Backbone bond lengths (Angstrom), bond angles and torsions (degrees), N, CA, C in turn:
res aa  C-N    CA-C-N  psi(-1)  N-CA   C-N-CA  omega(-1)  CA-C   N-CA-C  phi
1 M - - - 1.453 - - 1.522 111.58 -
2 W 1.333 117.68 -54.20 1.459 119.89 -179.40 1.529 111.04 -66.04
3 F 1.341 116.65 -26.47 1.456 120.01 177.15 1.526 110.19 -64.44
4 N 1.318 116.95 -39.76 1.468 120.77 178.22 1.528 111.34 -64.09
5 V 1.344 116.06 -37.94 1.459 120.00 178.62 1.527 109.92 -64.52
6 L 1.340 116.66 -43.75 1.458 120.32 178.44 1.527 111.73 -64.81
7 E 1.316 116.12 -38.45 1.462 120.20 178.77 1.528 110.80 -65.59
8 L 1.326 116.76 -42.53 1.460 120.47 177.55 1.524 111.34 -64.58
9 E 1.325 116.69 -39.70 1.457 120.55 177.95 1.527 110.92 -64.68
10 A 1.333 117.17 -41.13 1.467 121.05 177.84 1.523 110.68 -63.76
11 Q 1.318 117.52 -41.19 1.467 120.85 178.21 1.524 110.73 -64.99
12 N 1.328 115.82 -39.65 1.463 120.47 178.99 1.535 110.44 -64.05
13 Q 1.318 116.84 -43.37 1.461 120.83 178.49 1.531 110.90 -64.30
14 R 1.329 116.87 -38.83 1.465 120.32 178.92 1.534 111.06 -65.33
15 R 1.347 117.14 -39.55 1.465 120.80 176.89 1.528 110.73 -62.93
16 K 1.337 116.34 -41.13 1.468 120.12 178.08 1.522 110.68 -63.84
17 L 1.339 117.01 -42.18 1.455 121.31 178.05 1.520 110.78 -62.94
18 D 1.328 117.16 -44.76 1.465 120.86 179.31 1.529 111.23 -61.83
19 T 1.329 116.78 -38.39 1.465 121.18 177.56 1.523 110.59 -64.86
20 M 1.343 116.31 -43.34 1.456 120.84 179.31 1.531 110.44 -63.09
21 V 1.317 116.91 -45.43 1.466 121.31 -179.33 1.526 110.18 -63.27
22 A 1.331 116.88 -41.00 1.462 120.46 179.89 1.532 111.12 -63.26
23 G 1.323 117.59 -32.52 1.459 120.63 178.79 1.518 113.55 -80.57
24 V 1.333 116.96 -32.62 1.456 121.55 -175.88 1.525 111.78 -84.20
25 R 1.318 117.29 -35.19 1.469 120.96 -174.09 1.532 113.71 -56.84
26 P 1.352 121.10 -44.76 1.479 118.89 179.17 1.526 112.61 -61.48
27 V 1.327 117.43 -36.14 1.459 120.40 178.42 1.518 109.83 -67.06
28 L 1.331 116.82 -44.04 1.463 120.56 178.02 1.519 110.81 -62.30
29 D 1.330 117.22 -41.99 1.467 120.60 179.58 1.523 111.50 -64.90
30 Y 1.320 117.02 -32.28 1.458 120.52 178.75 1.524 111.08 -69.67
31 I 1.331 116.38 -38.19 1.463 120.98 -177.49 1.522 111.52 -84.54
32 D 1.329 116.74 -44.69 1.465 121.33 -173.12 1.522 107.86 -149.23
33 M 1.327 116.96 112.07 1.466 120.75 -175.25 1.530 111.61 -62.03
34 E 1.313 114.46 144.96 1.459 121.93 -178.54 1.526 110.30 -78.31
35 V 1.326 115.71 143.92 1.456 121.09 174.19 1.525 107.38 -72.39
36 A 1.315 116.83 138.84 1.466 121.36 -177.03 1.528 110.48 -58.72
37 Q 1.319 115.24 137.08 1.460 122.10 178.79 1.524 108.45 -98.86
38 L 1.335 116.52 135.81 1.458 120.43 -174.01 1.521 113.49 -77.01
39 D 1.311 118.12 -29.19 1.462 120.09 -178.80 1.527 109.67 -118.39
40 D 1.321 115.09 174.22 1.465 120.08 -176.62 1.520 113.00 -98.32
41 T 1.327 118.03 18.90 1.454 119.88 -179.51 1.525 109.73 -70.13
42 P 1.322 116.93 146.51 1.466 118.97 178.42 1.530 109.99 -67.29
43 P 1.317 117.70 148.89 1.468 120.25 -177.66 1.522 111.55 -67.55
44 H 1.311 115.83 146.05 1.455 121.15 175.75 1.525 108.68 -84.65
45 L 1.317 115.76 159.99 1.459 120.35 -179.79 1.524 110.66 -59.86
46 D 1.338 116.99 -40.21 1.466 120.54 -179.92 1.528 110.92 -60.55
47 T 1.329 117.02 -38.53 1.457 121.26 -179.59 1.522 110.79 -63.33
48 I 1.309 116.89 -45.75 1.465 121.03 179.91 1.527 110.53 -65.68
49 I 1.328 117.28 -42.66 1.466 120.63 -179.93 1.525 110.26 -63.70
50 N 1.332 116.91 -44.52 1.470 119.86 178.34 1.523 111.05 -63.73
51 R 1.319 116.58 -38.11 1.467 119.75 178.47 1.530 111.04 -66.89
52 C 1.335 117.15 -38.25 1.467 120.70 176.34 1.528 110.16 -62.18
53 K 1.331 116.83 -44.19 1.461 120.70 179.77 1.528 110.79 -63.67
54 A 1.332 117.03 -45.48 1.470 120.58 -179.62 1.524 110.84 -64.53
55 T 1.324 116.85 -40.37 1.461 120.83 179.58 1.521 110.68 -64.51
56 W 1.327 117.12 -40.75 1.460 120.96 178.95 1.526 110.12 -62.99
57 E 1.333 117.98 -43.14 1.463 121.19 178.55 1.535 110.70 -64.29
58 N 1.329 117.13 -42.42 1.469 120.62 177.82 1.524 111.37 -63.29
59 F 1.325 116.48 -39.36 1.457 121.36 179.71 1.528 110.90 -65.59
60 K 1.337 116.95 -41.97 1.465 120.54 177.64 1.530 110.57 -63.96
61 S 1.318 116.86 -41.29 1.461 120.96 178.37 1.522 110.85 -63.45
62 F 1.329 117.27 -43.06 1.457 121.33 177.75 1.525 110.78 -60.32
63 N 1.327 117.40 -45.89 1.467 120.84 179.72 1.521 111.08 -62.60
64 H 1.318 117.54 -39.86 1.459 121.40 178.15 1.525 110.27 -62.33
65 D 1.314 116.63 -48.10 1.468 120.69 179.74 1.525 111.82 -63.61
66 A 1.330 116.91 -39.32 1.465 120.52 178.77 1.526 110.59 -65.58
67 T 1.307 117.41 -39.63 1.465 121.30 178.76 1.524 110.81 -63.18
68 I 1.322 116.36 -44.12 1.464 120.01 178.42 1.530 110.46 -62.09
69 S 1.323 117.09 -41.87 1.472 120.35 179.31 1.521 111.65 -62.88
70 V 1.323 116.99 -44.02 1.469 120.90 -178.73 1.527 110.72 -65.36
71 V 1.314 116.83 -44.65 1.469 119.68 -179.43 1.527 110.11 -65.12
72 T 1.321 117.54 -42.79 1.463 120.83 178.25 1.523 110.82 -61.22
73 H 1.314 116.54 -45.77 1.470 120.27 179.31 1.527 110.83 -61.51
74 T 1.317 116.78 -42.76 1.461 120.96 -179.99 1.523 110.94 -61.59
75 L 1.333 116.22 -44.18 1.461 119.30 179.65 1.527 111.55 -65.33
76 V 1.322 117.57 -36.89 1.464 120.79 178.32 1.523 110.59 -66.12
77 V 1.326 116.83 -41.53 1.467 119.95 178.92 1.527 110.03 -65.24
78 V 1.323 117.53 -43.77 1.471 120.33 178.37 1.523 109.66 -61.89
79 W 1.331 117.03 -44.46 1.465 120.75 179.98 1.529 111.31 -63.35
80 S 1.343 116.80 -36.18 1.468 119.18 -179.59 1.525 111.37 -68.11
81 H 1.325 118.45 -29.64 1.461 121.58 177.71 1.523 112.35 -83.28
82 Y 1.308 115.79 -31.63 1.470 121.85 -177.77 1.517 109.77 -128.75
83 P 1.340 118.55 74.68 1.470 121.14 -172.79 1.531 114.32 -67.62
84 F 1.320 119.31 -18.10 1.454 120.83 -177.35 1.522 113.35 -91.21
85 I 1.313 116.90 -2.21 1.477 120.28 178.44 1.523 108.34 -87.63
86 D 1.331 114.76 133.92 1.460 120.44 179.31 1.535 108.07 -88.51
87 L 1.319 115.67 107.83 1.467 119.75 179.42 1.510 110.98 -85.20
């Protein structure tokens, strides 16, 4: 009897995990494409969590690089209009 309750609880938790993964995966794919998986096994929770962490780090790095590019471009444009100003 208690085994059935545990089995139902495990199935319920797996459904919740699958729902979470289904909602998170499109966002992750939009930000950082997934590496191809060799088999058709469903992803483990650790895999999704690690992918979320890696995607967040990649996103922060991209934003940092974009900020540096924008600031550099802005300074070059200002310097091109005002060449005698020491930036």
